[in-house]
C-alpha positions as CSV (number, residue, x, y, z in Angstrom):
1,M,95.0,167.9,78.6
2,S,94.8,170.9,76.4
3,Q,93.6,169.1,73.3
4,T,90.3,167.1,73.6
5,P,91.0,163.5,72.8
6,R,89.1,161.8,70.0
7,L,89.9,158.2,71.1
8,L,90.4,156.7,74.5
9,V,92.3,153.4,74.8
10,F,92.3,151.7,78.2
11,D,94.6,149.1,79.7
12,L,92.8,146.5,81.7
13,D,94.8,145.0,84.6
14,G,95.7,147.7,87.1
15,T,93.7,150.3,85.2
16,L,90.1,149.2,84.9
17,I,90.2,146.2,87.2
18,D,92.2,145.0,90.2
19,S,93.0,141.4,89.1
20,R,96.1,141.1,91.2
21,K,94.9,138.4,93.6
22,D,93.5,136.1,90.9
23,L,96.7,136.5,88.8
24,C,98.9,135.8,91.7
25,N,96.8,132.8,92.8
26,S,97.0,131.4,89.3
27,V,100.8,131.8,89.1
28,N,101.2,130.2,92.5
29,A,98.9,127.3,91.6
30,T,101.1,126.8,88.5
31,L,104.3,126.7,90.6
32,E,102.7,124.3,93.1
33,H,101.6,122.1,90.3
34,F,105.2,121.7,89.2
35,G,106.4,121.1,92.8
36,K,107.6,124.5,93.8
37,A,106.5,126.7,96.8
38,A,104.3,129.7,96.2
39,L,105.8,133.2,95.8
40,P,104.7,136.3,97.8
41,D,102.0,138.2,96.0
42,D,104.1,141.4,95.9
43,I,106.8,139.5,93.9
44,V,104.3,138.0,91.4
45,A,102.5,141.4,91.0
46,G,105.7,143.0,89.9
47,Y,105.8,140.6,87.0
48,I,102.4,141.5,85.6
49,G,101.9,143.7,82.6
50,D,103.8,142.1,79.7
51,G,101.5,139.3,78.9
52,A,100.8,135.8,80.3
53,A,103.8,134.1,78.8
54,T,106.2,136.6,80.3
55,L,104.5,136.5,83.6
56,V,104.8,132.7,83.8
57,R,108.4,132.8,82.5
58,R,109.4,135.4,85.2
59,A,107.8,133.4,88.0
60,L,109.5,130.2,86.8
61,A,112.8,132.0,86.8
62,H,112.2,133.4,90.3
63,A,111.4,129.9,91.5
64,H,114.7,128.7,89.9
65,M,112.9,126.3,87.5
66,I,114.5,128.1,84.5
67,E,117.3,130.6,84.1
68,D,116.7,134.3,84.3
69,Q,117.8,134.8,80.7
70,P,115.5,133.3,78.0
71,D,116.8,130.0,76.8
72,P,115.2,128.2,73.8
73,H,115.7,124.9,75.7
74,D,113.2,126.1,78.3
75,D,110.5,126.9,75.7
76,S,108.6,123.6,75.9
77,F,108.5,123.7,79.7
78,V,107.3,127.3,79.7
79,E,104.6,126.3,77.2
80,Q,103.5,123.5,79.6
81,A,103.4,125.9,82.5
82,L,101.6,128.6,80.5
83,E,99.0,126.0,79.5
84,F,98.3,125.1,83.1
85,F,98.3,128.8,84.2
86,L,95.8,129.8,81.5
87,G,93.5,126.8,82.3
88,Y,93.6,127.7,86.0
89,Y,93.1,131.4,85.4
90,R,90.2,130.8,83.0
91,I,88.3,129.2,85.9
92,H,89.4,131.5,88.7
93,K,89.7,134.9,86.9
94,L,86.7,136.3,88.8
95,D,87.3,134.9,92.3
96,F,88.6,138.1,93.7
97,T,88.8,140.5,90.7
98,Y,86.9,143.8,91.0
99,V,86.5,147.0,89.0
100,Y,88.3,149.9,90.6
101,P,86.1,152.4,92.5
102,G,85.1,155.3,90.2
103,A,86.0,153.5,87.0
104,I,82.4,152.7,85.8
105,E,81.2,156.1,87.0
106,S,83.9,157.8,85.0
107,L,83.1,155.8,81.9
108,E,79.4,156.6,82.3
109,A,80.2,160.3,82.7
110,I,82.5,160.4,79.7
111,H,79.9,158.6,77.5
112,A,77.1,160.8,78.7
113,A,79.0,164.0,77.9
114,H,80.6,162.7,74.7
115,P,78.4,159.9,73.3
116,S,80.3,159.7,70.0
117,L,83.8,159.5,71.6
118,P,85.1,156.0,70.9
119,M,86.7,154.0,73.7
120,A,88.5,150.7,73.5
121,V,90.5,148.2,75.6
122,L,94.1,147.2,74.7
123,T,95.7,144.8,77.1
124,N,98.5,142.3,77.1
125,K,96.2,139.8,78.8
126,P,95.0,137.1,76.4
127,V,91.9,138.4,74.7
128,G,89.6,135.6,75.9
129,P,89.8,136.4,79.6
130,S,89.7,140.1,78.8
131,L,86.4,139.8,76.9
132,G,85.0,137.6,79.6
133,I,85.9,139.9,82.5
134,C,84.6,143.0,80.7
135,A,81.4,141.3,79.9
136,H,81.0,140.0,83.5
137,F,81.3,143.5,84.9
138,G,79.3,145.3,82.2
139,L,82.4,147.2,81.0
140,D,81.9,145.9,77.5
141,R,79.1,148.3,76.8
142,F,81.5,151.2,76.8
143,F,84.0,149.8,74.3
144,F,83.8,149.4,70.5
145,Q,86.8,147.0,70.6
146,N,88.8,144.9,73.0
147,Y,92.2,143.6,71.9
148,G,94.4,141.3,73.9
149,G,98.0,140.2,74.0
150,N,97.3,137.5,71.4
151,S,95.3,139.6,69.1
152,F,98.4,140.7,67.1
153,P,101.8,139.2,66.5
154,T,103.2,141.9,68.9
155,K,102.2,143.1,72.4
156,K,102.5,146.5,74.0
157,P,104.7,148.6,74.1
158,D,104.8,147.8,70.3
159,P,102.2,150.2,68.9
160,Q,100.6,147.7,66.5
161,G,97.4,147.2,68.5
162,F,97.1,150.8,69.4
163,L,97.5,151.9,65.8
164,A,94.9,149.4,64.7
165,L,92.4,151.0,67.1
166,V,93.3,154.4,65.8
167,A,92.6,153.3,62.2
168,E,89.3,151.6,63.2
169,A,88.2,154.8,65.0
170,G,89.2,156.9,62.0
171,V,91.3,159.4,64.0
172,K,94.9,160.4,64.1
173,A,97.3,158.9,66.7
174,A,98.0,162.4,68.1
175,D,94.4,162.7,69.0
176,A,94.3,159.5,70.9
177,V,95.1,158.8,74.6
178,M,96.4,155.6,76.2
179,I,95.2,155.2,79.8
180,G,97.2,152.7,81.8
181,D,99.1,151.9,85.0
182,S,102.6,151.1,83.8
183,G,105.6,152.2,81.7
184,V,104.5,149.7,79.1
185,D,101.3,151.8,78.5
186,V,103.2,155.1,78.4
187,H,105.7,153.7,75.9
188,T,102.9,152.3,73.8
189,A,101.4,155.7,73.5
190,R,104.8,157.3,72.8
191,N,105.7,154.7,70.1
192,A,102.4,155.4,68.4
193,G,102.7,159.2,68.6
194,A,99.9,159.5,71.0
195,R,99.4,160.9,74.5
196,S,99.2,159.0,77.8
197,L,97.4,159.2,81.1
198,G,99.0,157.3,84.0
199,C,97.1,155.6,86.8
200,T,99.2,155.6,89.9
201,F,96.7,153.3,91.8
202,G,97.6,150.3,89.6
203,F,100.2,147.5,89.7
204,S,103.3,149.4,88.4
205,P,103.6,152.9,89.9
206,Q,107.4,152.7,89.7
207,T,107.6,152.0,86.0
208,L,104.8,154.5,85.4
209,A,106.7,157.3,87.2
210,E,109.9,156.4,85.3
211,A,108.2,156.6,82.0
212,K,106.7,160.0,82.7
213,P,103.1,160.0,81.3
214,D,101.7,163.3,80.0
215,V,99.4,163.4,83.0
216,S,98.7,161.1,86.0
217,V,95.8,160.5,88.3
218,D,95.5,158.8,91.7
219,H,91.9,157.6,91.3
220,A,89.7,156.5,88.4
221,S,87.2,159.2,89.3
222,E,89.7,161.7,88.1
223,W,89.8,160.5,84.5
224,P,87.1,162.8,83.0
225,K,88.7,166.0,84.3
226,A,92.3,164.9,83.6
227,L,91.3,164.2,80.0
228,G,89.6,167.5,79.7
229,L,86.2,165.9,79.0
230,L,84.2,167.4,81.9
């Protein structure tokens, strides 16, 4: 990037951590709890990225427990399923989840070279699990803030959370970069008037490519150079 960023905002799932297996297991435990067979992990993984409620709703629709199109009559059942999913995931969120290779090293390198550069997390995952996972892996030491999908009335790609971080960091949106693995993250940056860095190693390479981020990397170790920070 030609212009040195003054704020870095990271997505969590598919960007900092590979949580695919634990999320898929939690979705399938939910389906099985309500008497349906488990779905293949590749199917469930394609539904990740827009928040827990949307993930659960999509899985229920795929399992033919509700219609594909949102129907208010389904809301109470979706809430039941979401409650089970969140309870299960809260317990099992660290069974298989790991930090992507190169991620911590890149964050350490960026912080060492630019100690005053603010970094934050903005995820559509509920903020409780996000905080717990980041604390478990020691990622929290790099971030001045961690906002989740229930931190604001809206979720990504609505720019509300991103713009809140911009304001807290005291910078302009044009000087901030959203780092993520999906089109949701690219559109969040675009909607805020910011730049985006895409991670092709994450959960949603297809939506990422379609959204056309400003720059893309194939490995977390490439972040510092791609951001123009080293």
